[in-house]
PAZAPA-4460 file (N, C-alpha, C; in steps of 0.05 Angstrom, whole numbers, plus 32768, in hexadecimal, padded with zeros to 4 digits):
% residues 283
    n_x    n_y    n_z   ca_x   ca_y   ca_z    c_x    c_y    c_z   seq   type   mol
   7EBD   7E8F   7F89   7ED9   7E91   7F80   7EEB   7E89   7F97     1      M     A
   7EFD   7E77   7F92   7F0E   7E6C   7FA7   7F27   7E7E   7FAC     2      S     A
   7F32   7E7C   7FC4   7F4A   7E8A   7FCB   7F62   7E76   7FC8     3      I     A
   7F77   7E7F   7FBB   7F8F   7E6E   7FB9   7FA5   7E7B   7FCB     4      T     A
   7FB6   7E69   7FD5   7FCC   7E72   7FE6   7FE7   7E6F   7FD8     5      E     A
   7FF8   7E84   7FDB   8011   7E84   7FCC   8028   7E8E   7FDE     6      H     A
   8040   7E87   7FD6   8058   7E92   7FE3   806A   7E9D   7FCD     7      K     A
   8078   7EB3   7FD3   808A   7EBE   7FBF   80A2   7ECA   7FCE     8      I     A
   80BA   7EC5   7FC5   80D2   7ED1   7FD1   80D9   7EEB   7FC3     9      N     A
   80DC   7F00   7FD3   80E3   7F1A   7FC9   80F9   7F26   7FDB    10      V     A
   8110   7F2B   7FCF   8126   7F37   7FDE   812C   7F27   7FF8    11      D     A
   812D   7F0D   7FF5   8134   7EFA   800A   811E   7EF8   8020    12      S     A
   8107   7F04   801B   80F0   7F01   802E   80DA   7EF1   8021    13      L     A
   80CF   7EDE   802F   80B9   7ECE   8024   809E   7ED9   802D    14      E     A
   808F   7EE1   8019   8074   7EEB   801D   8060   7ED4   8019    15      W     A
   804C   7ED3   802B   8035   7EC2   8027   801E   7ED4   801F    16      F     A
   800E   7ECC   800B   7FF7   7EDD   8004   7FE0   7ECC   7FFA    17      Y     A
   7FC8   7ED6   7FFD   7FB0   7ECA   7FF4   7FA6   7EDA   7FDC    18      R     A
   7F9A   7ECB   7FC9   7F91   7ED9   7FB0   7F79   7ECB   7FA4    19      E     A
   7F68   7EDB   7F98   7F52   7ED1   7F87   7F54   7EE0   7F6D    20      S     A
   7F52   7ED1   7F57   7F54   7EDE   7F3C   7F3A   7ED9   7F2E    21      S     A
   7F31   7EEE   7F1F   7F18   7EEB   7F10   7F1B   7ED7   7EF9    22      P     A
   7F05   7ECB   7EF0   7F06   7EBA   7ED9   7F05   7ECC   7EC0    23      I     A
   7F17   7EC7   7EAE   7F18   7ED8   7E96   7F27   7EF2   7E9B    24      G     A
   7F28   7F02   7E86   7F37   7F1B   7E87   7F26   7F31   7E95    25      R     A
   7F34   7F42   7EA4   7F26   7F58   7EB1   7F36   7F72   7EAD    26      S     A
   7F28   7F88   7EA8   7F36   7FA1   7EA5   7F35   7FB1   7EBF    27      D     A
   7F2B   7FA4   7ED4   7F2A   7FB2   7EEE   7F46   7FB0   7EFC    28      L     A
   7F4D   7FC6   7F0A   7F66   7FC6   7F18   7F66   7FB0   7F2E    29      A     A
   7F7C   7FA2   7F32   7F7C   7F8F   7F48   7F7A   7F9D   7F63    30      P     A
   7F74   7F8E   7F78   7F71   7F99   7F93   7F85   7F8C   7FA5    31      V     A
   7F94   7F9C   7FB4   7FA7   7F93   7FC8   7F9C   7F99   7FE4    32      L     A
   7F99   7F85   7FF5   7F8D   7F88   800F   7FA2   7F83   8025    33      L     A
   7FA5   7F96   8037   7FBA   7F95   804C   7FAD   7F94   8068    34      L     A
   7FB6   7F81   8078   7FAA   7F7D   8092   7FB9   7F8D   80A8    35      H     A
   7FAF   7F8D   80C0   7FBA   7F9B   80D6   7FC5   7F89   80EC    36      G     A
   7FCE   7F95   8102   7FD6   7F86   811A   7FBE   7F78   8126    37      L     A
   7FBE   7F61   8130   7FD0   7F4B   8131   7FC8   7F36   811D    38      V     A
   7FBC   7F40   8108   7FAD   7F30   80F5   7FBE   7F23   80DF    39      S     A
   7FB1   7F1B   80CA   7FBF   7F10   80B2   7FAC   7F12   809B    40      Q     A
   7FB5   7F0A   8083   7FA5   7F0C   806B   7F8B   7EFC   806D    41      S     A
   7F8A   7EE9   807F   7F72   7ED8   8083   7F5A   7EEA   808A    42      Y     A
   7F5F   7F01   8095   7F49   7F13   809D   7F39   7F1C   8084    43      S     A
   7F44   7F1A   806C   7F37   7F23   8054   7F29   7F0B   8045    44      W     A
   7F26   7EF5   8053   7F1D   7EDC   8046   7F01   7EDF   803A    45      R     A
   7EF0   7EF0   8045   7ED5   7EF3   8039   7ED4   7F0A   8025    46      N     A
   7EE8   7F1A   8024   7EE9   7F31   8011   7EF5   7F29   7FF6    47      I     A
   7F0B   7F19   7FF8   7F1B   7F12   7FDF   7F0A   7F04   7FCA    48      I     A
   7EFA   7EEF   7FD1   7EEB   7EE1   7FBC   7ED6   7EF3   7FAF    49      P     A
   7ECA   7F05   7FBF   7EB5   7F17   7FB5   7EC1   7F2A   7FA0    50      A     A
   7ED9   7F33   7FA5   7EE7   7F45   7F92   7EEC   7F36   7F78    51      L     A
   7EF5   7F1D   7F7A   7EFA   7F0D   7F62   7EE1   7F08   7F52    52      A     A
   7ECB   7F04   7F61   7EB1   7EFE   7F54   7EA8   7F15   7F42    53      N     A
   7EB0   7F2D   7F49   7EA8   7F44   7F38   7EBE   7F4B   7F23    54      Q     A
   7ED2   7F3A   7F21   7EE6   7F3E   7F0C   7EFF   7F4C   7F15    55      G     A
   7F03   7F4D   7F2F   7F1A   7F5B   7F3B   7F2E   7F47   7F46    56      T     A
   7F47   7F48   7F3D   7F5C   7F37   7F4A   7F61   7F42   7F66    57      R     A
   7F60   7F31   7F7A   7F64   7F3A   7F96   7F7B   7F2C   7FA3    58      A     A
   7F8D   7F3B   7FAF   7FA6   7F30   7FBB   7FA8   7F3A   7FD8    59      I     A
   7FAC   7F28   7FEB   7FB0   7F30   8007   7FC8   7F22   8012    60      A     A
   7FDE   7F30   8017   7FF5   7F24   8022   7FF5   7F24   8041    61      P     A
   8003   7F12   804D   800B   7F15   8069   8023   7F27   806A    62      D     A
   8022   7F3C   807A   8039   7F4D   807D   8051   7F3C   8085    63      W     A
   8069   7F44   807E   8081   7F37   8089   8080   7F38   80A7    64      I     A
   8085   7F21   80B4   8083   7F20   80D1   8068   7F15   80DB    65      G     A
   8055   7F11   80C8   8039   7F0A   80D0   802F   7EF2   80C1    66      Y     A
   801B   7EE5   80CC   800E   7ECF   80BF   8022   7EBA   80B7    67      G     A
   8022   7EB4   809C   8033   7E9F   8092   804A   7EAA   8080    68      F     A
   804E   7EC4   8082   8066   7ED0   8075   807F   7ECC   8086    69      S     A
   8096   7ED3   807B   80AF   7ED1   808A   80AE   7EE2   80A3    70      A     A
   80BC   7ED9   80B8   80BE   7EE8   80D1   80DC   7EEC   80D8    71      K     A
   80E9   7EFE   80C9   8105   7F03   80CE   810A   7F0F   80EA    72      P     A
   8122   7F0A   80F5   812A   7F16   810E   812E   7F34   8109    73      E     A
   812C   7F44   811F   812D   7F61   811B   8148   7F6B   8111    74      K     A
   815D   7F5B   8114   8177   7F63   8108   8176   7F62   80EA    75      R     A
   8164   7F52   80DF   8162   7F4E   80C2   814B   7F5E   80B5    76      D     A
   8138   7F68   80C6   8121   7F77   80BD   8119   7F8A   80D3    77      F     A
   8118   7FA4   80CD   8116   7FB8   80E3   80F9   7FBA   80EE    78      A     A
   80E5   7FB0   80E0   80C9   7FB2   80E9   80C0   7FCF   80ED    79      Y     A
   80CC   7FE2   80DF   80C3   7FFD   80DF   80B1   8001   80C7    80      T     A
   80A2   8018   80C6   8092   801D   80AE   80A2   801C   8095    81      P     A
   80BA   8028   8095   80CB   8029   807D   80D3   800D   8074    82      D     A
   80D9   7FFB   8088   80E0   7FDF   8081   80C8   7FD1   8074    83      A     A
   80B0   7FD5   807F   8098   7FC8   8074   8092   7FD3   8058    84      F     A
   8096   7FEE   8055   8090   7FFA   803B   80A4   7FF0   8025    85      I     A
   80BD   7FEE   802C   80D1   7FE4   8019   80CB   7FC7   8012    86      T     A
   80C3   7FB7   8025   80BB   7F9B   8020   80A3   7F9A   800E    87      A     A
   808F   7FAB   8013   8077   7FAC   8003   807D   7FB5   7FE7    88      L     A
   808F   7FC7   7FE3   8097   7FD0   7FC8   80A1   7FB8   7FB8    89      E     A
   80B1   7FA7   7FC5   80BB   7F8F   7FB8   80A5   7F7B   7FB1    90      G     A
   8092   7F78   7FC3   807C   7F65   7FBF   806B   7F6F   7FA8    91      F     A
   8064   7F88   7FA7   8053   7F94   7F92   8061   7F90   7F77    92      V     A
   807B   7F95   7F77   808A   7F93   7F5E   808B   7F76   7F54    93      K     A
   8090   7F63   7F67   8092   7F47   7F60   8078   7F3C   7F55    94      A     A
   8061   7F47   7F5E   8047   7F3E   7F54   803E   7F4F   7F3B    95      L     A
   8050   7F61   7F33   804B   7F72   7F1C   8030   7F81   7F1E    96      E     A
   802C   7F8D   7F36   8014   7F9D   7F3A   801C   7FBA   7F35    97      L     A
   8015   7FC4   7F1D   801D   7FDE   7F15   8009   7FF4   7F1E    98      E     A
   7FF0   7FEC   7F1E   7FDB   7FFF   7F25   7FC4   7FEF   7F32    99      H     A
   7FBD   7FF6   7F4B   7FAB   7FE5   7F5A   7F9B   7FF6   7F6E   100      F     A
   7F85   7FEA   7F77   7F76   7FF6   7F8E   7F82   7FEA   7FA7   101      S     A
   7F83   7FFB   7FBC   7F8F   7FF3   7FD5   7F7A   7FF4   7FEB   102      L     A
   7F79   7FDF   7FFB   7F67   7FDD   8012   7F78   7FD8   802B   103      V     A
   7F74   7FE9   803F   7F85   7FE6   8058   7F73   7FE5   8070   104      V     A
   7F7D   7FD7   8085   7F6E   7FD6   809E   7F82   7FD4   80B5   105      Q     A
   7F7C   7FE3   80CB   7F8A   7FDF   80E4   7FA5   7FEC   80E7   106      G     A
   7FB0   7FE8   80FF   7FCC   7FF0   8104   7FDE   7FDE   80F4   107      F     A
   7FEE   7FE9   80E4   7FFE   7FDC   80CF   7FF2   7FE1   80B4   108      L     A
   7FD7   7FE2   80B3   7FCA   7FEC   809A   7FD4   8008   8094   109      G     A
   7FDA   8017   80A9   7FE4   8032   80A5   7FFE   8033   8095   110      S     A
   800D   801D   8096   8025   801C   8085   801D   801B   8068   111      V     A
   8007   800E   8062   7FFD   800E   8046   7FF6   802A   803D   112      G     A
   7FEC   803B   804F   7FE6   8057   8048   7FFF   8066   8042   113      L     A
   8014   8061   8052   802E   806E   804D   8039   8065   8032   114      Q     A
   8035   804C   802C   803D   8041   8012   802F   8051   7FFB   115      Y     A
   8014   8054   7FFF   8004   8062   7FEA   800E   807F   7FE6   116      A     A
   8014   808D   7FFC   801E   80A8   7FF9   8038   80AA   7FEA   117      L     A
   8048   8095   7FED   8063   8095   7FE0   8061   808A   7FC3   118      R     A
   804A   807D   7FBC   8047   8072   7FA1   802B   8078   7F97   119      H     A
   8023   8091   7F97   8007   8098   7F8F   8000   8090   7F73   120      P     A
   8014   808E   7F61   800F   8087   7F45   8006   806A   7F42   121      E     A
   800B   805A   7F57   8003   803D   7F55   7FE6   8039   7F5F   122      Q     A
   7FDB   804C   7F6D   7FC1   8048   7F7B   7FAA   8051   7F6A   123      I     A
   7F97   803F   7F64   7F7F   8046   7F55   7F6A   8051   7F68   124      A     A
   7F64   8042   7F7D   7F50   804A   7F91   7F5B   8040   7FAC   125      N     A
   7F53   804E   7FC1   7F5D   8047   7FDC   7F45   8044   7FEF   126      L     A
   7F44   802D   7FFC   7F2F   8028   8010   7F3D   8024   802C   127      A     A
   7F31   8032   8040   7F3D   8032   805B   7F28   8027   806E   128      I     A
   7F2F   8012   807C   7F1E   8007   8091   7F2C   8009   80AC   129      L     A
   7F21   8019   80BE   7F2A   801B   80DA   7F49   8019   80DC   130      N     A
   7F56   802D   80D1   7F73   802F   80D1   7F7B   8049   80DD   131      T     A
   7F91   804B   80EC   7F99   8065   80F7   7FA0   8078   80E0   132      P     A
   7F92   808F   80DF   7F95   80A2   80CA   7F97   80BF   80D4   133      I     A
   7F9F   80C2   80ED   7F9F   80DC   80FA   7FB4   80DD   8110   134      S     A
   7FBF   80F5   8115   7FD1   80F8   812C   7FC3   80F5   8146   135      T     A
   7FA8   80F4   8145   7F98   80EE   815E   7F98   80D0   8164   136      A     A
   7FA0   80C0   8151   7F9F   80A2   8155   7FB5   809A   8169   137      A     A
   7FAE   8088   817B   7FC1   807E   818F   7FC1   805F   818D   138      R     A
   7FD8   8054   8193   7FDA   8037   8194   7FCB   802E   81AD   139      L     A
   7FB6   801C   81AB   7FA7   8015   81C3   7FB8   8005   81D7   140      P     A
   7FB1   8007   81F0   7FBF   7FFA   8205   7FC1   7FDC   8200   141      W     A
   7FAB   7FD0   81F6   7FAB   7FB3   81F1   7FC2   7FAB   81DF   142      K     A
   7FC9   7FBC   81CC   7FDF   7FB6   81B9   7FF9   7FC2   81C4   143      I     A
   7FF8   7FDA   81CF   8010   7FE7   81D9   801F   7FD7   81EF   144      K     A
   800F   7FCA   8200   801C   7FBA   8216   802C   7FA3   820C   145      Q     A
   8026   7F9A   81F3   8035   7F84   81E7   8052   7F8D   81DF   146      M     A
   8056   7FA6   81DF   8071   7FB0   81D8   8082   7FB9   81F0   147      G     A
   8077   7FB5   8209   8085   7FBD   8221   809E   7FAC   8226   148      L     A
   80B3   7FB7   8232   80CA   7FA6   8239   80C1   7F8F   824C   149      P     A
   80CC   7F78   8248   80C7   7F60   8258   80AB   7F55   8254   150      L     A
   8097   7F66   825C   807B   7F5D   825A   8074   7F57   823D   151      A     A
   807E   7F67   822B   8078   7F63   820E   8083   7F49   8204   152      G     A
   809B   7F43   820D   80A7   7F29   8204   8097   7F11   820C   153      E     A
   808B   7F13   8223   807A   7EFD   822D   805F   7EFD   821F   154      I     A
   8052   7F14   821E   8037   7F16   8212   8036   7F0D   81F5   155      M     A
   804A   7F15   81E6   804A   7F0F   81C9   8050   7EF2   81C3   156      T     A
   8057   7EE2   81D7   805A   7EC5   81D3   8041   7EB5   81DA   157      Q     A
   802C   7EC3   81E2   8013   7EB6   81EA   8000   7EB6   81D2   158      D     A
   7FFA   7E9F   81C6   7FE8   7E9E   81AF   7FCD   7EAA   81B4   159      P     A
   7FC4   7EAA   81CE   7FAA   7EB4   81D4   7FA8   7ED2   81D1   160      L     A
   7FBF   7EE0   81CE   7FBF   7EFD   81C9   7FAF   7F03   81AF   161      L     A
   7FB0   7EF0   819D   7FA1   7EF3   8183   7F83   7EF4   8189   162      V     A
   7F79   7EE2   8199   7F5D   7EE1   81A0   7F55   7EFC   81AE   163      D     A
   7F65   7F03   81C2   7F5E   7F1A   81D2   7F5E   7F34   81C2   164      R     A
   7F71   7F36   81B0   7F74   7F4F   81A0   7F5E   7F50   818A   165      T     A
   7F5B   7F3B   817B   7F48   7F3B   8165   7F2B   7F3D   8170   166      L     A
   7F25   7F2F   8185   7F0A   7F30   8190   7F06   7F4A   819F   167      E     A
   7F1A   7F53   81AD   7F18   7F6D   81BB   7F14   7F84   81A8   168      G     A
   7F23   7F84   8192   7F20   7F9A   817F   7F06   7F99   816F   169      G     A
   7EFE   7F80   8167   7EE5   7F7E   8157   7ECC   7F7F   8168   170      S     A
   7ECF   7F79   8182   7EB9   7F78   8196   7EA6   7F61   8191   171      R     A
   7EAF   7F4D   8182   7E9E   7F36   817D   7EB0   7F1D   8180   172      Y     A
   7EA2   7F07   8186   7EB1   7EED   8188   7EB8   7EE4   816C   173      R     A
   7ED0   7ED8   816A   7ED9   7ECC   8151   7ED9   7EAE   8154   174      I     A
   7ED0   7EA0   8140   7ECD   7E82   8143   7EE8   7E74   8146   175      G     A
   7EE7   7E5D   8153   7F00   7E4E   8158   7F0E   7E46   813E   176      D     A
   7EFF   7E40   812A   7F0B   7E38   8110   7F1C   7E4F   8105   177      K     A
   7F12   7E67   8107   7F20   7E7F   80FD   7F38   7E85   8110   178      E     A
   7F33   7E84   812A   7F49   7E89   813D   7F60   7E76   813A   179      L     A
   7F5A   7E5D   8132   7F70   7E4A   812E   7F83   7E53   8118   180      D     A
   7F78   7E60   8103   7F8A   7E6A   80EE   7F9B   7E81   80F8   181      V     A
   7F8E   7E93   8107   7F9D   7EAA   8112   7FB2   7EA2   8126   182      Y     A
   7FAC   7E8E   8136   7FBF   7E85   814B   7FD6   7E75   813F   183      R     A
   7FD1   7E67   8129   7FE4   7E53   811F   8001   7E5E   811E   184      K     A
   8006   7E76   8112   8022   7E7F   8111   802F   7E82   812C   185      P     A
   801F   7E89   8141   802A   7E8D   815C   802F   7E72   8169   186      F     A
   8020   7E5E   8162   8024   7E43   816D   803C   7E35   815F   187      L     A
   8041   7E3D   8147   8055   7E30   8136   8071   7E38   813E   188      K     A
   8075   7E52   8145   8090   7E5C   8149   808F   7E75   815B   189      S     A
   80A3   7E79   816B   80A6   7E91   817C   80AC   7EA9   816B   190      S     A
   80B4   7EA6   8152   80BB   7EBC   8141   80A3   7ECF   813C   191      S     A
   808A   7EC3   813C   8072   7ED4   8138   8070   7EE9   814E   192      S     A
   8074   7EE0   8166   8073   7EF3   817D   8088   7F08   817C   193      G     A
   80A0   7F00   8174   80B7   7F13   8172   80B2   7F28   815C   194      R     A
   80A6   7F1F   8146   809F   7F32   8130   808A   7F46   8139   195      S     A
   8076   7F3C   8147   8061   7F4E   8151   806D   7F62   8165   196      L     A
   807E   7F59   8177   808B   7F6A   818B   809B   7F80   817C   197      L     A
   80AB   7F78   8169   80BB   7F8B   815A   80AA   7F9F   814B   198      S     A
   8094   7F96   813F   8082   7FA8   8130   8076   7FBE   8143   199      S     A
   806D   7FB5   815A   8060   7FC8   816D   8075   7FDC   8177   200      I     A
   808D   7FD3   817C   80A2   7FE5   8186   80AC   7FF8   8171   201      R     A
   80A8   7FF2   8158   80B3   8002   8142   809E   800E   812F   202      N     A
   8085   8010   8139   806F   8019   8128   8072   8037   8121   203      L     A
   807F   8046   8132   8084   8063   812D   806A   8071   8125   204      Q     A
   8055   806C   8136   803A   8076   812F   8039   8094   812C   205      L     A
   8046   80A3   813E   8044   80C0   813D   804E   80CB   8122   206      D     A
   8066   80C2   8119   8070   80CD   8100   8060   80C2   80E8   207      S     A
   8056   80A9   80EA   8045   809E   80D4   802C   80AF   80D2   208      A     A
   801F   80B6   80E8   8006   80C5   80E7   800B   80E1   80DC   209      M     A
   8021   80ED   80E2   8027   8108   80D7   802A   8106   80B9   210      K     A
   8037   80F1   80AF   803A   80ED   8092   801F   80E9   8085   211      E     A
   800E   80D9   8092   7FF3   80D3   8086   7FE1   80EC   8087   212      I     A
   7FE1   80F9   809E   7FCF   8110   80A1   7FD6   8127   808D   213      E     A
   7FF0   812C   808A   7FF8   8142   8077   7FF7   8138   805A   214      S     A
   7FFF   811F   8055   8002   8116   803A   7FE8   8113   802B   215      G     A
   7FD3   810B   8039   7FB9   8106   802B   7FAA   8120   8025   216      F     A
   7FB2   8136   802F   7FA5   814F   8028   7FA8   8156   800B   217      K     A
   7FBD   814A   7FFE   7FC2   814F   7FE2   7FBA   8137   7FD1   218      E     A
   7FAD   8123   7FDD   7FA7   810A   7FCF   7F91   810F   7FB9   219      W     A
   7F94   8101   7FA3   7F81   8105   7F8C   7F6E   80EE   7F88   220      Q     A
   7F76   80D5   7F8C   7F66   80BE   7F85   7F4F   80BB   7F99   221      Q     A
   7F39   80AD   7F91   7F22   80A8   7FA2   7F2A   8098   7FBB   222      P     A
   7F1D   80A0   7FD1   7F21   8092   7FEB   7F06   808A   7FF6   223      I     A
   7F03   8071   7FFE   7EEC   8068   800C   7EF4   8060   8028   224      L     A
   7EE8   806C   803C   7EED   8065   8058   7ED5   8055   8062   225      I     A
   7EDA   803D   806C   7EC5   802D   8078   7ECD   8029   8095   226      Q     A
   7EBD   8033   80A8   7EC6   8035   80C3   7EB2   8028   80D7   227      W     A
   7EBC   8014   80E5   7EAC   8008   80FA   7EAA   801B   8112   228      G     A
   7E92   8024   8119   7E90   803B   812C   7E92   8032   8149   229      I     A
   7E93   8017   814E   7E97   800F   816A   7EB4   8004   816E   230      I     A
   7EC6   800D   815D   7EE2   8008   8160   7EEB   8013   817B   231      D     A
   7EF6   8002   818D   7EFE   800C   81A8   7F18   801C   81A7   232      P     A
   7F26   801B   8191   7F41   8027   8190   7F43   8040   817E   233      W     A
   7F33   8041   8169   7F34   8057   8156   7F18   8063   8153   234      L     A
   7F12   807A   815F   7EF7   8085   815E   7EF0   808F   8142   235      P     A
   7ED7   808F   813C   7ECD   8096   8122   7ED4   80B4   811B   236      V     A
   7ED8   80C4   8130   7EDE   80E0   812B   7EF8   80E3   811A   237      E     A
   7F0B   80D0   811E   7F24   80D0   810F   7F1D   80CD   80F1   238      I     A
   7F0B   80BB   80EA   7F03   80B7   80CF   7EF4   80CF   80C4   239      A     A
   7EE2   80DB   80D4   7ED3   80F2   80CC   7EE5   8109   80C5   240      Q     A
   7EF8   810F   80D6   7F0B   8125   80D2   7F1B   8121   80B9   241      N     A
   7F24   8108   80B4   7F33   8102   809C   7F22   8107   8083   242      F     A
   7F09   80FD   8084   7EF7   8100   806D   7EF1   811D   8067   243      A     A
   7EF0   812E   807C   7EEA   814A   8079   7F02   8159   806D   244      N     A
   7F1A   814F   8070   7F32   815E   8068   7F3F   8153   804F   245      S     A
   7F37   813B   8046   7F43   812F   802E   7F2F   812F   8017   246      V     A
   7F37   813A   8000   7F24   813B   7FE9   7F1D   811F   7FDF   247      P     A
   7F05   811D   7FD2   7EFD   8104   7FC5   7EFB   80EC   7FD8   248      N     A
   7EF3   80F2   7FF1   7EF1   80DD   8005   7ED4   80D9   800E   249      T     A
   7ECC   80BF   800F   7EB1   80B8   8019   7EB4   80A8   8032   250      E     A
   7EA5   80AF   8046   7EA5   80A0   8060   7E8B   8091   8063   251      L     A
   7E8E   8076   8067   7E77   8065   806E   7E7A   805C   808A   252      I     A
   7E67   8062   809B   7E68   805A   80B8   7E5A   8040   80BB   253      K     A
   7E67   802C   80C7   7E5C   8011   80CA   7E53   800E   80E7   254      L     A
   7E39   800C   80EB   7E2D   8008   8106   7E34   7FED   8111   255      N     A
   7E38   7FEC   812B   7E3D   7FD3   8139   7E55   7FC4   812F   256      N     A
   7E68   7FD2   8124   7E81   7FC6   8118   7E99   7FD2   8127   257      V     A
   7EAC   7FC0   812D   7EC4   7FC9   813D   7EDD   7FCD   812B   258      G     A
   7EF4   7FC7   8137   7F0D   7FCE   812A   7F15   7FBD   8112   259      H     A
   7F0B   7FA4   8111   7F11   7F92   80FB   7EF7   7F8C   80EB   260      Y     A
   7EEE   7FA0   80DB   7ED3   7F9D   80CE   7ED1   7F84   80BD   261      P     A
   7EE7   7F7D   80AF   7EE5   7F67   809C   7EE1   7F4C   80AA   262      Q     A
   7EE6   7F4B   80C4   7EE4   7F32   80D3   7EC7   7F28   80D5   263      E     A
   7EB4   7F3A   80D9   7E98   7F32   80DE   7E85   7F3F   80CA   264      H     A
   7E8D   7F55   80BD   7E7A   7F65   80AE   7E83   7F68   8091   265      Y     A
   7E8C   7F52   8085   7E95   7F54   8069   7E7F   7F5C   8056   266      H     A
   7E66   7F54   805B   7E50   7F5A   8049   7E4B   7F78   8048   267      E     A
   7E4C   7F85   8060   7E49   7FA2   8061   7E60   7FB1   8053   268      A     A
   7E78   7FA6   8055   7E8F   7FB2   8048   7E8C   7FB0   802A   269      I     A
   7E85   7F98   8020   7E84   7F93   8004   7E6F   7FA4   7FF5   270      L     A
   7E5B   7FAB   8003   7E45   7FBB   7FF7   7E50   7FD4   7FEB   271      Q     A
   7E64   7FE1   7FF8   7E6F   7FFA   7FED   7E8B   7FF5   7FE0   272      D     A
   7E99   7FE1   7FEA   7EB5   7FDC   7FE0   7EB4   7FD2   7FC3   273      L     A
   7EA2   7FC0   7FBD   7EA1   7FB4   7FA2   7E9E   7FC9   7F8C   274      L     A
   7E89   7FDB   7F8E   7E87   7FF0   7F79   7E9E   8004   7F7A   275      P     A
   7EA9   8008   7F92   7EBF   801C   7F95   7ED7   8014   7F85   276      F     A
   7EDF   7FFA   7F87   7EF8   7FF2   7F79   7EF3   7FED   7F5B   277      V     A
   7EDA   7FEF   7F52   7ED4   7FED   7F36   7ED8   8008   7F28   278      R     A
   7EDB   801D   7F38   7EDE   8038   7F2C   7EF7   8039   7F1B   279      R     A
   7EF5   8047   7F05   7F0D   804C   7EF4   7F17   8068   7EFA   280      K     A
   7F31   806A   7EFD   7F3C   8085   7F01   7F48   808F   7EE7   281      D     A
   7F54   80A6   7EE9   7F5E   80B4   7ED1   7F7A   80AC   7ECA   282      A     A
   7F84   8095   7ED6   7F9F   808D   7ED2   7FA4   8086   7EB5   283      H     A
***
């Protein structure tokens, strides 16, 4: 199943997204996949077609400020969780996604979890891959330093930060062909670096984690956690504690997998993700 690329304007912001649609009609809920820092929807390139092959429409946008979506200046877009959530609300509405499964990964993926807590009626199933989900989560120094005064302005203009962060987090080398896609927005315009800088400075991780930690204790829909256990930034204990405290949650530990599981281990992810998103809820 091939991936198609699209652009859509919503509330004066241009979203870029990748999509695969099943052949024929499907009664399965569509799946929305959200990437993390410093990534883009391209990270789901091996997941999206597999979902479509089983009859599931799969959509993966580049967050505003990332990949090939619009990169507004901070005076026009606050780059706070609330700003991202409001933008995502518009995107979901524009694509007429009324009820869908949500898959999130990474720092910024946490914004997707905040979205879910504020719109639980829209979520059929929720899959979490190496995403901050606890007040014990901390922004790693590798990312935090990109938000420092002066140093951050310089670092976020270096396209090689993509290589260092993606490979450092995943603990594996990423091929040049793939890195070319990830680097391209940074080579094309300085606005990519400014958007990343603004996101890191406005991530509001502490308050986001409090919202997530308390909000999911009342969560009803099924949750699948797939966690790379050699993630250098988010220890597996975070996932274990979450799974122990949130009802209807299953934790799958992925050996030899780091912070960006979908980058190298899509087959291991699909083994549990495909049947999970086929589940029907009581909606």
